[in-house]
C-alpha positions as CSV (number, residue, x, y, z in Angstrom):
1,M,132.6,253.9,239.7
2,N,131.6,251.1,237.4
3,V,128.6,249.1,236.4
4,K,129.2,246.4,239.1
5,T,129.1,249.1,241.8
6,L,126.0,250.6,240.2
7,C,124.3,247.1,240.3
8,L,125.5,246.7,244.0
9,S,124.0,250.1,244.9
10,I,120.6,249.1,243.5
11,L,120.6,245.8,245.2
12,Y,121.7,247.5,248.5
13,E,118.2,249.0,248.6
14,G,116.5,245.6,248.0
15,E,116.2,242.7,245.7
16,A,115.7,243.2,241.9
17,T,115.5,241.3,238.7
18,G,118.1,242.0,236.0
19,Y,115.3,243.7,234.0
20,E,114.6,246.0,237.0
21,I,118.3,246.8,237.4
22,R,118.6,247.5,233.7
23,R,115.6,249.8,233.7
24,L,116.8,251.8,236.7
25,S,120.3,251.9,235.2
26,V,119.3,253.0,231.8
27,E,116.2,255.0,232.0
28,G,115.4,255.3,235.7
29,E,116.5,257.1,238.7
30,C,120.0,255.5,238.7
31,S,120.7,256.5,235.0
32,Y,122.3,259.7,236.2
33,F,125.1,258.0,238.1
34,V,127.2,255.8,235.8
35,E,126.8,254.9,232.2
36,A,125.4,251.4,231.9
37,S,124.5,249.9,228.6
38,F,122.1,247.1,228.1
39,G,125.1,244.8,227.3
40,S,127.1,245.7,230.5
41,I,124.5,245.1,233.2
42,Y,124.0,241.4,232.8
43,P,127.7,240.5,232.5
44,A,128.3,242.6,235.6
45,L,125.7,240.7,237.5
46,A,127.2,237.4,236.4
47,K,130.7,238.6,237.7
48,L,129.1,239.7,241.0
49,E,127.5,236.3,241.3
50,L,130.8,234.5,240.6
51,E,132.5,236.7,243.2
52,Q,129.7,235.8,245.7
53,L,128.7,239.4,246.1
54,V,125.2,238.7,244.9
55,T,123.0,235.7,244.8
56,S,120.1,234.9,242.5
57,R,117.0,232.7,242.6
58,V,114.6,231.8,239.8
59,E,111.0,232.6,240.4
60,Q,108.2,231.1,238.2
61,Q,105.5,233.3,236.9
62,D,102.0,232.4,235.6
63,G,101.9,232.7,231.9
64,K,105.3,234.3,231.6
65,P,108.9,233.1,231.5
66,A,110.6,232.6,234.9
67,K,112.5,235.6,236.3
68,K,115.9,235.7,238.0
69,V,115.9,237.8,241.2
70,Y,119.2,239.1,242.5
71,A,120.0,239.8,246.1
72,I,123.1,241.3,247.6
73,T,125.1,239.3,250.1
74,D,126.9,240.6,253.2
75,A,130.2,240.4,251.3
76,G,128.5,242.4,248.5
77,R,127.3,245.1,251.0
78,A,130.9,245.3,252.3
79,A,132.3,245.5,248.7
80,F,129.9,248.3,247.9
81,I,131.0,250.3,251.0
82,D,134.6,249.7,250.0
83,A,133.9,251.0,246.5
84,L,132.4,254.2,248.0
85,H,135.8,254.7,249.8
86,E,137.7,254.8,246.4
87,P,138.5,258.1,244.7
88,L,135.9,259.2,242.2
89,S,136.7,259.3,238.5
90,E,136.0,262.4,236.6
91,E,132.4,263.1,235.8
92,V,131.5,262.5,232.1
93,F,129.2,264.8,230.3
94,R,128.0,264.1,226.8
95,S,125.4,266.1,224.9
96,P,124.1,265.5,221.4
97,F,122.6,269.0,221.7
98,L,126.1,270.5,222.3
99,L,127.4,268.7,219.2
100,F,124.4,270.2,217.3
101,A,125.1,273.7,218.8
102,R,128.8,273.5,217.8
103,F,127.7,273.2,214.2
104,A,124.6,275.4,214.2
105,H,126.3,277.9,211.9
106,L,125.9,275.3,209.1
107,L,122.1,275.2,209.3
108,P,119.2,277.5,208.6
109,A,117.9,279.6,211.5
110,E,114.5,277.9,211.5
111,I,116.1,274.5,212.1
112,V,118.3,275.8,214.8
113,R,115.3,277.5,216.5
114,A,113.3,274.2,216.3
115,R,116.1,272.2,217.8
116,V,116.6,274.7,220.6
117,E,112.9,274.6,221.4
118,E,112.9,270.7,221.3
119,H,115.8,270.7,223.7
120,L,114.1,273.2,226.0
121,S,111.0,270.9,226.0
122,R,113.3,267.9,227.0
123,I,114.9,270.0,229.7
124,G,111.3,270.8,231.0
125,D,110.4,267.1,231.0
126,G,113.6,266.4,232.9
127,K,112.8,269.0,235.4
128,Q,109.3,267.6,235.9
129,H,110.9,264.1,236.2
130,M,113.1,265.5,239.0
131,V,110.3,267.2,240.8
132,S,108.2,264.0,240.7
133,A,111.2,262.1,242.1
134,L,111.7,264.7,244.8
135,E,108.0,264.3,245.8
136,K,108.4,260.5,245.7
137,H,111.7,260.4,247.7
138,G,111.4,263.7,249.7
139,A,111.4,262.0,253.1
140,H,114.7,260.3,252.4
141,A,117.4,263.0,252.9
142,P,120.1,261.5,250.8
143,D,117.9,260.9,247.8
144,A,116.4,264.5,248.2
145,W,119.9,265.9,248.3
146,V,121.0,264.2,245.1
147,I,117.7,265.0,243.3
148,R,118.0,268.7,244.3
149,Y,121.6,268.7,242.9
150,G,120.3,267.3,239.6
151,L,117.4,269.7,239.5
152,A,119.9,272.6,240.1
153,T,122.1,271.4,237.2
154,I,119.0,271.1,234.9
155,E,117.8,274.5,235.9
156,A,121.2,276.1,235.2
157,A,121.3,274.6,231.7
158,E,117.7,275.8,231.0
159,K,118.6,279.3,232.2
160,H,121.7,279.5,230.1
161,L,119.9,278.2,227.0
162,K,117.0,280.6,227.5
163,S,119.3,283.5,228.0
164,H,121.6,282.8,225.1
165,M,119.4,281.0,222.5
166,S,119.2,284.1,220.3
167,E,122.9,284.1,219.9
168,L,122.9,280.4,218.8
169,I,120.0,281.2,216.4
170,A,121.9,284.3,215.0
171,M,124.9,282.1,214.2
172,A,122.7,279.9,212.1
173,G,123.4,280.1,208.4
174,S,126.6,282.1,208.8
175,A,128.7,279.4,207.2
176,A,126.4,279.3,204.2
177,V,126.5,283.1,203.9
178,T,130.3,283.0,204.2
179,K,130.6,280.3,201.5
180,D,128.2,282.2,199.1
181,A,130.1,285.4,199.6
182,A,133.4,283.7,198.8
183,E,132.0,282.4,195.6
């Protein structure tokens, strides 16, 4: 799926401004689905509007700049459903923490321990976010299923890290020790 499909999915649920779509796509509940950068959402909305899959209107605001509100068209709803019929691409998983873990042997143990604890804290925050989302969307079965899937994924990562963090910390400094021994 692509950013255009992500925008259609958000608009399928109701009207939204470009800012709201960006927020949901980048840091909100839709940020888990497709990678959408700040610079990709507005061009996607412009293309969707050219293809008549969405419409927009400008709403004036008191003391603020006018805002552009997007709505999905019937053709947009059909295009979104068609996109759901397409084969899925492979999932993409990127983790700055895993890059750090890959080279933990180059660092002192105290830094590795601190980064592991920071990462565990972020995982805990992610779990809390998912639990809050589940409480918010609990009545809507599709949302609840997706949230529980995400929660299970986060909990598996947390369990693995807690079970094996001592191994990662033990690797810390091993490259420095090997280098010193070679000299």
